[in-house]
N, C-alpha and C positions, 0 to 999 in steps of 0.2 A: 556414531555421531553424525547428525545431519548438518549440512551447510546451507546457510542463508546468504543470498546476495540481495542487497538493498539498493534501490535506485532512488536518487534524490536530485533536486534542482535548487534547493534553498537551505533553510536552517535545519531541517531534518529532525524535528521534535519526535515524530513517530519512529524515525530511525533510531534515535537515542533510546526511546522506550523499548523497542524490540531488542536492541543490544543488551540492555539491562535485564530484560525478561529472560534472555537465554542464560543469564548468570545467576539469577535469583530463584530459578526453578519454575517460573511460570510457563516458560517454553522448555519442555523437557528434551533431553538428548539432542541438543542442537547448539550450534554456535553461529554467530554473525561473522561470516568469514570474509566478506567483500562488500565495500560500498563504492558504487559508481555514480558519478555526477556528469551531466552534460554541460555544467556551468563551472568554470575553473575556480571562481571565487565563492562558491556556495559555502556558507558558514558551516553547514553540516560536515564538510570534509574535515575541518579542524576538530570538530567534536569527535568524529569517528577515530581520527588519528590519536587523540588524547586517550581514547578508550582502547587503543591498541588494535584497531581493526584496519586491515589493508584497504587503501583507497586508490581509486583510479579516476582520472578525468578523461572523458572521451567527448571532445567538442563536436557538436552536431553541425556546426555552421559550415556551409559549403558542400554538404553531403546530402545525397538523397536519403530519404527516411530508411529504406531497407538497407542501404549501404552502411549507414551508421549502426543500425540494429544488428547487422551481421558482425560488425566489429565488436559490439557488446557481447554477442553470443560466443564469439571465439574466446574472449576473456572468461566468460562464465563457464564454458565447457572445459577450459584448461584447468579450472579449479574444482571441477566436479560439484557444482552447486545443485542442491536438491529442490530448492524453492526460491522464487524471485519475488520480493516484496517491494511494491512501489510505495514510497513515503514522500509525498510531495514532488513526484517526478512530473514536471510540467510539459510533457511531450507525448503526443500520441504514438503508440507503438505500431509498427507495420503489421499487416496481416501475416506476413511471413514469420515474424517473431512470435506472435500470439499462437500461431499454429505449431511452430517448432517446440514451444513449451506449453502445449495445451494442458490446462488444468494444473499448471505449476506456477502461475503468476497470480499474485493477490494484490488488491488495491483497497485503500480505504478512502471513502468519500464523505464529506460533511453534510449529508442529507439522508433522508430515508428514501433511498432509490425505490422505484423509478422516478420519484419526484425530484426536480431540480438538479439534473445532471449538469456537468460542465463547470464553468467558472462562476465565482460569486454566488455560491449556493446559499449562503446565509442571507445575503441581500435578497435573493430570489424568494426565500421563505418569508421574510418580513414583508416584502412587497405583495406577496400573495395572500397575506393575512392568516397563515396557518397558526394553529394553537400549539402544535407540536412539531418538532424537527428532530434531528439526531444525526447518526452516522451509520454507514453501511460498509461492511467488509464483503467484497465480492471477488469471484474469480474473473480474471481479465479475459475478454474475448476481443474480436476485431472491432467491436463497436464501443463508442465512448460511454463509460460508466454504465455498463449494460449486463455483464455476465452474471452467472448464477450467484445468488446471495448466500453467504456463509453465516453472517451474524449482523445484527442491528441493535442499536440502543437509542432510546427516546429521551429527549429533554423538552421541557415546556418552553414555549415562546411567549414571553411576557410583553405587555403593551410598551413597557419601558425599554425593551431590548433594542440595541443597535447591532449592526452586523458584527462589530467587534466583541460585544458582550456575549452574543449568541455563539460566536466562534469559540470563545473561551470556554463556555459551558460544554459545547460539543467536543472540544479537544480533550477534556477530562475523560469523556467516555471513549474517545478514540484510543487513548493510551491504555484503557482497560480492555476493550474488546479485541483490538488488533492482536495483541499477544495470545489471547484466548483462541482466536481463530487460527493463528499460525500453529499453535500447539495441537489443536484439533486435527488440522490437515496433516501434520507431520506424524502424530502419534495415535490418532484415532482410526477407526474403521468407518468408512463412509462410501457412499455411491452418489453419483451425479445423475439424476433422472430428469432430463429436460432442463428446466431452470431450478430444480430443487436439489439442494445438497443435503443428503439425509444420512444420519448416523446409522451404522449397522452394528447390531449386537455381536460381540465376539462369539 
């Protein structure tokens, strides 16, 4: 049984989706074993507790980035986590952390990367006038919203869309493809070739 650690800063809707996916068979041979938040009152902590998942708060305030990340790493290593999933974790990870867990950290972002990295991706998409947007699951490296892409899904951007309505459409796809990507990395055979994540036949 593989163990997932999930990092959150807010409501944790993707966290909840991943937890449920480990229990309904969409993510095979895995359990969501730990949820860590850098925000003490993140609503997702209550959700995770209700679902029976261990939670930890590691406040980042007053700490250097790597110092905080090393504290997280100590907790993650003590529990033998196999994969780390970011689910609305609103803090850049240190280079030390991304190298320590190279190819073992996943993130989901609400745009078709490399378009519109960073905050307010839905507003960026609308402002840019794109006809399609979506979401991207990628392996985390030391750069913001940058690492090799595992999965993407596309949604139309309508003239009537607001950032909120576009976000709602994208979130449906996030909840679908994030568990699929986690299952693939934990149970599939793959290789990372530059920026490509490629399935390898058994």
